[in-house]
C-alpha positions in Angstrom: -0.3 -65.4 37.6 0.6 -68.3 35.5 -1.6 -69.0 32.5 -2.5 -72.5 31.3 -0.3 -71.8 28.3 2.6 -71.2 30.6 2.5 -67.4 30.1 3.2 -65.4 33.2 1.5 -62.1 34.1 3.1 -60.0 36.8 1.4 -56.8 38.2 2.5 -54.7 41.1 -0.4 -53.6 43.4 -0.1 -50.9 46.0 -1.8 -51.7 49.3 -4.0 -49.2 51.1 -5.2 -50.2 54.6 -3.8 -53.7 54.0 -5.9 -54.2 50.8 -5.3 -54.1 47.1 -7.3 -55.0 44.0 -6.2 -56.3 40.5 -9.0 -56.5 37.9 -8.0 -59.1 35.3 -9.8 -58.4 32.0 -8.0 -61.0 29.9 -10.3 -64.0 29.7 -8.1 -67.1 30.3 -7.5 -70.0 32.6 -4.9 -69.4 35.3 -3.1 -72.4 36.8 -1.4 -70.6 39.7 -1.6 -67.2 41.5 1.3 -66.3 43.8 1.2 -63.3 46.2 4.5 -61.8 47.2 4.4 -59.1 49.9 7.5 -56.8 50.5 8.4 -54.0 52.8 6.1 -55.0 55.6 8.6 -54.3 58.2 8.3 -57.7 60.0 10.3 -60.9 59.7 7.7 -63.0 57.9 6.7 -61.0 54.8 4.4 -63.5 53.3 2.2 -64.2 56.3 -1.2 -62.6 57.3 -2.6 -61.9 53.8 -5.5 -63.6 52.1 -6.2 -63.8 48.4 -9.8 -63.3 47.2 -10.8 -64.0 43.6 -13.7 -62.6 41.7 -14.5 -63.4 38.1 -15.7 -60.8 35.4 -16.6 -61.0 31.8 -15.8 -57.2 31.2 -14.9 -56.5 27.5 -13.6 -53.3 26.0 -16.0 -51.0 24.1 -16.3 -50.8 20.3 -15.5 -47.3 18.9 -17.5 -46.1 15.9 -17.0 -42.8 14.0 -19.0 -41.0 11.3 -17.9 -37.8 9.6 -20.1 -35.4 7.6 -18.8 -34.2 5.3 -15.3 -35.8 4.8 -14.3 -33.2 2.2 -14.4 -29.4 2.6 -12.5 -26.1 3.0 -11.3 -24.0 5.9 -14.9 -22.6 6.0 -16.4 -26.1 6.5 -17.7 -27.1 9.9 -17.0 -30.9 10.0 -19.5 -32.9 12.1 -18.1 -35.9 14.0 -20.5 -38.5 15.5 -19.4 -41.4 17.8 -22.9 -42.3 18.8 -22.5 -45.7 17.2 -19.9 -46.7 19.8 -21.1 -49.6 22.0 -20.0 -51.6 25.1 -21.4 -54.9 26.4 -21.4 -53.8 30.0 -21.5 -49.9 30.1 -24.6 -48.2 28.8 -24.0 -46.0 25.7 -25.0 -42.9 27.6 -22.1 -43.5 30.1 -19.4 -44.2 27.6 -16.9 -41.3 27.4 -15.1 -40.0 24.3 -12.3 -37.7 23.4 -11.0 -36.4 20.1 -7.7 -36.0 18.3 -8.4 -33.7 15.3 -5.1 -34.0 13.5 -3.8 -37.5 14.2 -0.8 -36.3 16.2 -1.6 -38.8 19.0 -2.3 -35.8 21.3 -6.0 -35.6 22.2 -7.4 -32.1 21.8 -10.5 -32.5 24.0 -11.2 -33.8 27.5 -13.3 -36.9 28.2 -17.0 -36.3 27.7 -20.2 -38.3 27.4 -21.3 -36.1 24.5 -20.7 -38.3 21.4 -21.0 -35.5 18.8 -18.5 -32.7 18.0 -17.9 -30.0 15.4 -14.5 -28.8 14.2 -13.1 -26.7 11.5 -9.5 -26.3 10.2 -7.4 -23.2 9.6 -5.2 -24.7 6.8 -5.7 -27.0 3.9 -4.5 -30.6 4.3 -5.3 -34.2 4.9 -6.2 -34.9 8.5 -6.7 -38.2 10.4 -9.3 -37.7 13.0 -9.4 -40.2 15.9 -12.0 -40.8 18.6 -11.1 -42.7 21.7 -14.0 -44.4 23.7 -13.7 -45.7 27.3 -16.1 -47.6 29.4 -16.8 -47.6 33.2 -13.8 -49.7 34.0 -11.4 -47.7 31.8 -11.3 -50.2 28.9 -10.8 -48.3 25.6 -11.1 -48.5 21.9 -10.4 -46.0 19.0 -11.8 -45.3 15.6 -10.2 -43.1 12.9 -11.3 -41.5 9.7 -9.4 -39.3 7.1 -10.8 -36.0 6.0 -9.6 -33.7 3.3 -9.5 -29.8 3.7 -9.0 -28.5 0.2 -7.3 -25.2 -0.9 -9.7 -22.8 -2.7 -8.6 -20.8 -5.7 -8.2 -17.0 -5.3 -10.7 -14.5 -6.7 -9.1 -12.0 -9.2 -10.4 -8.5 -9.3 -8.9 -5.2 -10.4 -9.8 -1.6 -11.3 -8.4 0.6 -14.0 -8.2 4.4 -13.9 -9.1 5.8 -16.4 -10.7 3.2 -18.5 -10.4 5.4 -21.6 -7.6 7.6 -22.9 -5.0 8.2 -25.5 -1.4 7.0 -26.1 -0.3 9.7 -23.7 -2.4 8.2 -20.9 -0.8 6.3 -18.1 -3.5 3.8 -17.2 -3.4 2.8 -13.5 -4.2 -0.8 -12.6 -5.1 -1.8 -9.0 -5.5 -5.5 -8.0 -6.1 -4.8 -4.3 -9.6 -6.2 -4.6 -8.2 -9.8 -5.1 -9.0 -12.2 -2.3 -8.4 -15.7 -1.1 -9.8 -17.8 1.8 -6.4 -19.1 2.9 -3.7 -16.7 1.6 -3.5 -13.1 2.9 -3.8 -10.3 0.3 -0.3 -9.2 0.9 1.0 -12.7 -0.1 -1.1 -13.1 -3.2 0.9 -12.8 -6.4 -0.3 -11.1 -9.6 0.8 -10.8 -13.2 -0.6 -8.8 -16.1 -1.2 -9.5 -19.8 -1.8 -6.0 -21.4 -3.3 -7.3 -24.7 -4.8 -10.6 -23.6 -2.7 -12.4 -26.2 -2.0 -15.3 -23.9 1.5 -14.1 -23.1 1.9 -12.4 -19.7 3.9 -9.2 -20.0 5.0 -9.0 -16.3 6.4 -11.6 -13.9 4.7 -12.7 -10.7 4.7 -9.9 -8.0 3.0 -9.2 -4.6 2.7 -5.6 -5.7 -0.9 -5.0 -6.5 -0.7 -1.7 -8.3 1.1 -0.8 -11.6 0.8 1.5 -14.6 0.9 1.0 -18.3 0.6 3.0 -21.5 -0.1 2.0 -25.1 1.6 3.1 -28.3 -1.3 2.6 -30.6 -5.0 3.5 -30.5 -7.2 0.4 -30.1 -9.5 -1.4 -27.7 -7.4 -3.7 -25.4 -8.6 -6.5 -23.1 -6.3 -6.5 -20.1 -6.0 -9.8 -18.2 -5.0 -10.2 -14.6 -4.0 -13.5 -13.1 -3.7 -14.0 -9.3 -1.9 -16.9 -7.6 -2.2 -18.1 -4.0 0.4 -19.8 -1.8 -1.0 -23.2 -2.8 -0.4 -22.4 -6.5 -4.1 -22.1 -7.4 -4.9 -19.2 -9.7 -7.8 -17.0 -10.8 -8.2 -14.6 -13.7 -10.3 -11.7 -14.8 -10.3 -9.1 -17.6 -11.3 -5.6 -18.2 -11.4 -3.5 -21.4 -9.3 -0.4 -21.9 -10.0 2.0 -24.8 -7.1 4.0 -26.3 -8.6 6.6 -28.6 -7.2 8.2 -31.6 -6.7 12.0 -31.4 -7.3 14.3 -34.4 -4.3 15.9 -36.0 -3.4 19.6 -35.8 -3.3 21.5 -39.1 -0.8 24.2 -39.6 0.9 25.8 -42.7 2.9 28.8 -43.7 3.0 30.9 -46.9 6.2 32.4 -48.1 4.4 35.6 -49.1 0.9 36.8 -48.5 0.9 39.5 -51.2 1.8 39.0 -54.8 0.8 39.5 -58.4 -0.4 37.2 -61.1 3.2 36.4 -61.8 3.9 35.3 -58.2 4.4 31.7 -57.4 3.2 31.3 -53.8 4.9 28.6 -51.7 2.9 26.7 -49.1 4.4 24.5 -46.4 2.2 22.2 -44.2 5.2 20.5 -42.4 4.1 22.2 -39.2 1.1 19.9 -39.0 1.3 17.2 -36.4 -0.5 14.3 -34.8 -0.1 12.4 -31.5 -0.3 8.9 -33.1 0.6 9.3 -36.8 4.2 10.2 -37.8 4.4 13.4 -39.8 5.5 11.6 -42.9 2.3 9.5 -42.9 -0.1 12.5 -42.5 -2.0 13.4 -45.7 -2.9 16.9 -46.8 -5.0 18.5 -49.5 -5.5 22.1 -50.6 -8.4 24.3 -51.5 -7.0 27.4 -53.2 -10.1 29.5 -52.6 -10.8 30.0 -56.3 -13.9 27.8 -56.4 -12.3 24.5 -57.4 -12.7 22.8 -54.0 -10.1 20.4 -52.4 -7.6 18.6 -54.5 -6.3 15.1 -53.9 -4.8 13.7 -50.7 -1.0 13.5 -50.6 1.7 12.9 -48.0 3.7 15.7 -49.7 3.5 18.7 -47.4 4.9 21.5 -49.6 3.3 22.9 -52.8 3.2 26.0 -54.9 0.3 27.8 -56.6 -0.2 30.9 -58.6 -3.3 32.9 -59.5 -4.3 34.4 -62.8 -6.8 36.9 -61.5 -6.5 39.7 -59.0 -8.2 39.3 -55.6 -8.0 38.1 -52.0 -8.0 34.3 -51.8 -8.6 32.2 -48.7 -6.4 29.1 -48.9 -7.6 26.1 -46.8 -5.4 23.1 -46.0 -7.0 19.9 -44.6 -4.8 17.3 -42.8 -5.8 13.7 -42.2 -4.2 11.0 -39.9 -4.1 7.3 -40.5 -7.2 6.9 -38.3 -9.2 9.1 -40.7 -9.5 12.1 -38.3 -9.0 15.6 -39.8 -8.3 19.2 -39.1 -8.1 22.4 -41.2 -6.2 25.6 -41.2 -6.7 28.7 -43.5 -4.7 31.8 -44.6 -5.3 34.5 -47.1 -3.2 35.9 -49.9 -3.7 39.1 -51.8 -3.1 39.1 -55.6 -2.8 42.7 -56.9 -1.0 45.0 -59.3 2.1 46.2 -57.5 4.7 48.9 -58.0 8.0 48.5 -56.1 7.0 47.0 -52.8 9.0 47.7 -49.6 11.5 45.3 -48.2 10.8 43.7 -44.8 13.8 43.0 -42.6 14.2 42.6 -38.9 16.6 41.2 -36.2 15.7 39.4 -33.0 17.8 39.3 -29.8 18.3 36.8 -28.4 17.1 34.1 -30.7 16.7 31.6 -27.9 15.5 31.9 -24.3 13.0 30.9 -21.7 9.6 32.3 -20.9 11.2 34.9 -18.7 13.1 36.4 -21.6 11.9 39.7 -23.2 12.9 39.2 -26.9 13.6 42.4 -28.8 12.4 42.7 -32.4 13.9 45.5 -34.5 12.5 46.2 -38.0 14.7 49.3 -38.5 16.5 47.6 -41.4 13.3 47.5 -43.5 13.3 49.9 -46.4 10.8 52.2 -48.1 9.3 55.6 -47.3 6.6 56.0 -44.7 6.8 52.4 -43.5 4.4 50.9 -41.1 4.9 47.6 -39.5 2.9 44.9 -37.7 3.8 41.6 -36.0 2.5 38.1 -36.0 4.2 36.4 -33.1 3.2 32.8 -34.0 3.0 33.2 -37.8 -0.6 31.9 -37.7 -1.9 34.5 -40.2 -3.4 36.6 -37.5 -1.3 39.7 -36.7 -1.1 40.4 -33.0 -0.3 44.1 -33.3 -1.9 46.9 -35.4 0.0 49.0 -37.9 2.6 51.3 -36.3 5.6 53.3 -37.3 7.4 52.1 -34.2 10.1 49.7 -35.5 11.4 48.2 -32.2 9.2 46.1 -29.9 9.7 43.5 -27.2 7.7 40.4 -26.6 7.6 37.4 -24.2 6.1 34.0 -24.9 4.1 32.1 -22.3 4.8 28.6 -23.6 8.0 26.8 -24.6 8.0 26.2 -28.4 9.7 27.1 -31.6 8.0 30.3 -32.9 8.1 31.6 -36.4 7.6 35.4 -36.0 6.3 37.3 -39.0 6.9 41.0 -39.8 4.8 42.7 -42.4 5.7 46.2 -43.6 3.5 48.5 -45.6 4.5 51.6 -47.6 2.5 54.7 -48.5 1.0 52.9 -51.5 -0.2 50.1 -49.3 2.3 47.8 -50.9 3.5 45.2 -48.4 6.3 42.7 -47.8 6.6 40.0 -45.2 9.5 38.2 -43.7 10.0 35.8 -40.8 12.5 34.7 -38.2 12.6 31.8 -35.8 12.6 32.2 -32.1 13.1 29.3 -29.7 11.5 29.4 -26.3 12.9 26.5 -24.3 11.2 24.8 -21.5 13.0 24.5 -18.1 12.7 21.3 -16.2 10.8 21.3 -12.9 12.4 21.0 -9.5 11.3 18.0 -7.5 11.2 18.3 -3.7 9.2 16.6 -1.0 8.8 16.2 2.8 8.2 13.0 4.8 6.2 12.9 8.0 7.4 11.3 10.2 11.0 11.2 9.2 11.4 7.6 10.4 9.1 4.9 11.8 8.2 1.3 12.0 6.3 -1.2 9.9 3.1 0.1 11.6 3.7 3.7 10.7 1.7 5.4 8.0 4.1 7.8 6.4 2.8 11.0 4.6 4.7 12.2 1.6 4.2 15.8 0.4 5.6 17.1 -2.9 4.0 20.6 -2.6 7.5 22.1 -2.5 8.1 21.1 -6.1 8.1 23.9 -8.6 8.5 24.8 -12.3 9.1 28.1 -14.1 6.4 27.4 -16.8 3.9 25.0 -15.3 1.8 26.0 -12.2 2.2 23.8 -9.2 -1.4 22.6 -9.4 -0.7 21.3 -13.0 2.6 19.6 -12.2 2.2 15.8 -12.1 3.9 13.4 -9.7 4.3 9.7 -9.1 6.1 7.7 -6.4 8.5 4.8 -6.3 8.3 3.5 -2.7 11.3 1.1 -2.8 13.6 3.0 -5.2 13.6 -0.1 -7.5 13.0 2.0 -10.6 9.4 0.8 -10.9 6.9 3.6 -10.0 4.2 2.3 -7.8 1.6 5.1 -8.5 0.3 6.6 -11.7 0.9 10.2 -12.7 -1.3 12.5 -10.7 -1.6 16.2 -9.9 -2.3 15.3 -6.2 0.9 16.2 -4.4 0.4 14.2 -1.2 0.4 10.4 -0.7 0.5 8.0 2.2 2.2 4.6 2.4 3.1 1.9 4.9 6.0 -0.6 4.5 5.5 -4.3 5.3 9.1 -5.1 5.9 11.9 -3.6 8.1 14.6 -2.0 6.0 16.1 1.2 4.5 14.0 2.5 1.6 15.1 5.1 -1.0 11.7 6.7 -1.8 11.8 8.4 -5.2 9.5 11.2 -6.4 9.4 12.1 -10.1 7.8 15.4 -11.1 6.6 16.1 -14.7 5.7 19.5 -16.2 3.3 20.3 -18.9 5.9 19.8 -21.6 7.0 16.4 -20.4 10.3 17.4 -18.7 11.0 15.7 -15.4 13.0 15.8 -12.3 13.4 13.4 -9.4 14.1 13.7 -5.7 14.8 11.0 -3.2 14.6 10.4 0.5 16.2 7.6 2.5 13.7 6.3 5.0 14.5 3.9 7.8 11.7 1.5 8.7 12.2 -0.5 11.9 10.4 -3.0 14.0 7.7 -1.5 16.2 9.4 0.2 19.2 8.0 -0.6 22.7 6.5 2.2 24.8 8.6 4.4 27.1 7.6 4.1 30.7 7.9 7.2 32.9 7.1 7.3 36.6 7.0 10.1 39.1 6.0 10.0 42.8 4.9 12.7 45.3 6.3 12.7 47.9 9.3 10.5 47.7 9.6 10.2 51.5 6.9 10.0 54.2 5.5 8.0 57.2 3.2 5.0 57.6 0.0 7.1 57.0 1.4 9.1 54.1 -0.6 8.9 50.8 2.0 8.5 48.1 0.8 9.6 44.6 2.3 7.7 41.6 1.9 9.1 38.1 2.8 7.4 34.8 1.2 10.0 32.6 4.6 10.9 31.1 4.7 7.5 29.4 4.6 7.5 25.6 4.5 5.4 22.5 5.2 6.1 18.8 1.9 4.7 17.6 -0.4 4.2 20.5 -2.1 7.4 21.8 -1.1 8.2 25.4 -4.7 7.9 26.5 -4.8 4.3 25.2 -1.6 3.1 26.9 -2.4 0.6 29.8 -0.5 0.4 33.1 -0.3 -1.9 36.1 1.5 -1.6 39.4 3.8 -3.7 41.5 4.0 -2.0 44.9 6.9 -4.1 46.3 8.8 -4.7 43.0 8.6 -8.4 43.7 7.7 -9.4 40.2 4.1 -9.9 41.0 1.8 -7.1 39.8 -0.7 -6.1 42.4 -3.2 -4.4 40.0 -4.8 -5.3 36.7 -4.2 -3.4 33.4 -5.9 0.0 33.3 -5.7 3.2 31.2 -5.7 5.2 34.4 -2.1 6.5 34.7 -2.2 7.6 38.4 -2.5 5.6 41.6 -2.2 6.2 45.4 -0.7 3.9 48.0 -0.2 3.9 51.8 2.6 1.7 53.1 1.8 0.6 56.7 5.3 -0.6 57.6 8.5 1.6 57.7 10.9 0.5 54.9 12.3 1.5 51.6 9.9 0.4 48.8 10.7 0.2 45.1 7.5 0.6 43.1 7.3 -0.6 39.5 4.9 0.4 36.8 4.6 -1.6 33.6 3.3 0.2 30.5 1.7 -1.7 27.6 0.9 -0.4 24.1 -1.8 -1.6 21.6 0.7 -4.2 20.1 1.2 -5.7 23.6 4.8 -4.4 23.9 5.8 -3.2 27.4 8.3 -1.2 29.3 8.9 -0.8 33.1 9.8 2.2 35.2 10.6 2.1 38.9 10.8 4.7 41.7 11.8 4.2 45.4 9.9 5.7 48.3 11.1 5.8 51.9 8.6 5.1 54.6 9.5 6.2 58.2 7.6 5.7 61.5 5.7 8.6 63.1 8.7 9.6 65.3 10.6 10.5 62.2 7.9 13.1 61.4 8.1 14.5 64.9 11.9 14.8 64.6 11.8 16.3 61.1 9.3 19.0 61.9 10.2 19.6 65.6 10.3 23.4 66.4 12.8 24.7 68.9 11.7 27.8 70.8 14.4 29.6 72.8 13.5 30.3 76.5 14.8 33.4 78.1 15.3 33.1 81.9 15.0 36.3 83.9 15.9 36.9 87.6 13.5 38.6 89.8 14.4 40.2 93.1 11.7 40.1 95.7 11.7 42.9 98.2 
């Protein structure tokens, strides 16, 4: 067609039954219409056709789009309404619409006369939503609107166990309760500020558990910050209380018996405290003579003498920097003495473990009619009664440095006391653990059992363990007397799992195990058939019960059957592992069974069966009976 403005429009129209139609929707004045007919198969290809013209005022529709809301999150149901779309010729109810939710020019819905729709998004972003409207003659129009799906910040949450302890406590922190709408828990990152001083003490990490101890008593606010994949963060805090512990008072006396001329020496350097250094501990003394306590002092040694005979109870009080106190007391006897005996003894060996029987020999003590008694810890309380036996053995049930005191008494009840030091050393524990199973996949829950660990001094139940799952030197669990733990690994790899065992005295030992974590292995398909050969009415029994999988229980494995091994399975999936089949035509058939586990991984096993005709059975089981021919003579 040639327009009045000299433009030319050409359209190819296919004829059906000798007729064709071209609807011209562009309003214009046409000066000339030429019909060219080809491929008629006759000599005159332009004869025998008529042109008929009809006029139309058809105009395309007008698309309209409203969105409510135009801002939300991945939890928002966005409502889209194209009801305002119109067309001059087609009624609104007959207009059809379709939707492109993400502006990729690919429509996500089919045509429909329903003008409203609801859609939600799985990821934050800015989306251009387009609705296309068409009328009864396929004229179309589009309308678009931009919506924004915002990322939401994560929610920080953690637990601390215990919430109160001392400077010896390993506090365990667990941020597994953090959450985020868009980012999975495993991909959320956390970091910790142990004192809430505004400076984070750890870097970002996807590990949600950690442990921390404090070197000073105080009340600490611990801050956790969690970050999602979009960089948004959330924080929360909890309070941890680190308590001060009271000191332990201990002192020794160089002699417990003397005269008014005796200068008794007292030594409180054996006092101790968990938090306060020994040099900062303060002590004061009550000599037991009615004067009460003296002044506080950091000097731990002192001398004192008495001007009257008697038995005096000396009390020493020790105070730490937190103001907590403890007391210890001993007695001294001030009397008129003749020539007292001389206490002396040897010890063999001077150092050993809890298994060693130390021999104490007071035979070198001098005076007539001597009796001896022993104080194994030099705590002022003698552990044996008076005895004339000078040689004795003793074992100690805890590692420590012991001051052993020997007191000897002569016939006039005059006494002397001497001491020796015995060192009982602690032996380190032995770490050992088992892993079940010994290898597995990223879906395997491994069980770790440290019950085989041991220690000479500390009972197994009191040994503490903690675990480093990746062998990176950072222990992932806190100290615990529970010897078993379970863990799964998110990534394929070779992991050196480390167990550290700690005894009651703080000595440790480690053991490692190299664990290979693989991708999830597919199931193993196993197929048997009974019989393997038969005829056209034989019922063949196929059994896939021997199939197995590392993680999916055998009863949950699914199977399906392909009776001709043509790649098309003839049954649907089922947990029934046995099936029967009759093959009506003699042939050799390869039967395939496909086994599927709970992660949709599969394996295939095949078995061949031979099907004969009925004659084969007759031949196979034919019985030959020998016939004996006899000759009879008739008279």
